[in-house]
C-alpha angles and dihedrals in degrees: 000000000000116000132182113236113255092258092050092048091049094052094049091050094046097041099090103045099029112031115077115240108244099170125163128194129183121177129184125182130176122180137029132321095356115161123197126173131185127187120180121171140166095353136118124230095001118162130186125183126177126179121180127181123186127029136299094019119150127203127171130176126183123181118176132176091349132140121231091337119168129194124180123178125180122181126180119182136028139324092354120158127203127177128176126178123181115179131176089351136144124215091347118165128193123182122175125178122181130179122176137037131321100349122158128204130176129181121183119181116176130175094346133135121229093346118165129188126182122183125184127181132180122177133025138314094005122153130204128178130179125181122180115174126177090343130146120225091339117166128197127183126180126183122177125176116179137031136309093007120152126200129176129180123183123179116174132178089346134129134210091012126158123187125180129181121183120175127176115182139029135314096000120152129203134177133181124183125181115177127178086349130149123205095349124158127199127178129176126183123179130179124182134025132319101003122155126199132170131182123184120180130179124167131030135341104335126166128203128177123184127181119172124176120182139030130325100352119157130203129182119182120179118179125181127165127031134328098349119171128202131175124183125182121179133178124170137026132326097348115159128206126182125183126180123176130179141141149193130254099300098024135108139092091099117153124204125182129182122185119185130179119174137023133323099355120157130204127178123180125181120182127182118169130035143296093013126146130199128173128174126184121194127190120175131020138322096354115156131205125183115182128179122184125182122165135035133310096358116152136196128182114174136161133195123195119177138027128321099353117158135206127186115178129172119182120187121171137025133324099348120154138204126188131170154125132223119199124180137022131333097345116155135202127191118182129173123181126182117169134032139305099006124150126204123183127185132179122177130181117171140033131317096350115159132203126182119182131180122182122181122172128023142313098008124157127199127172124186128186121181126182121172130022141310095007120152129205125181123180129177120184127180133162119033136323103355120160129198132179121191121183119179128180125171132018136330098352120158131200129181119185122182118182127178 
């Protein structure tokens, strides 16, 4: 459970009756029907400044029982709304700048220590929301340039957290949620139109970085456990990446990376265990990768270049490895590993080649190379220390290997 240090707790308790109120408020309004409200009570060194230009703008700042808090809100345009609430906080800072039409921004920092939130919006009909509750040294930064963008950051009962959302374009949506976390970092950057990214973290010391550039790309990252790492890079149209990381009692430290360049590519990585690594790279259109890792020390590195290539990989056990590359059209790879120290390598270049590999046991090696079209390779290994090499060149070749 998160706890304030004795010094911080003492300052929070003593702030209202002991610290002298040295509040400062400055409000400037130009236009018609503007509304601005400031309430500062029981703090020390508080300062609130609101500037509104246009008409029908609404800004409200409330700082209660806080130490050295600062809230600054600037609005230029029409029908903008900004709201900042800092309660029982120490050294909290909130800065909001809005330029455009009908933008809304809300910052809430309650019971947090040295929390800081900055929200900047340029354009029309943008929405930004930041909530930091019972957090220690949390930071949240939102920057939106365009129209109809939505950004939401929530950090609850967490410490050392940092969350950043940067969106440039129209109709983008980004959400970061960090609950009961310690030392977690999440960053989302989206450029273009209609991109959607979501990062959810709970546990300890997670890191997630998302970058999407294009139209209609989607990202979903879910991290639970300890020291999980997720990296997503997207360029193009309608690409989709999903990463879910979890672990048991002694798990964690998994790393997942998806890179997509093109149209309609799909990558799905699931990791449960510890010290596992998965990286998929997709260039082209409508390629799909589905990776499932459960165990310890498993590794996967696979690339797809072309149209409609498919990868399905399942790793159970310890220190298994899958490497490969599919180049062309409609190639498929299916690999299942259950055991330890197994290695599967697949290289495809052509059209409609298929490779299906199964390894159970320990210390197996299978190497498949396919060049041409409509080739088929099936390899099944069980027991210990088997090796299989399959090389196909041409058209409609078929190979079946079974080793016990």
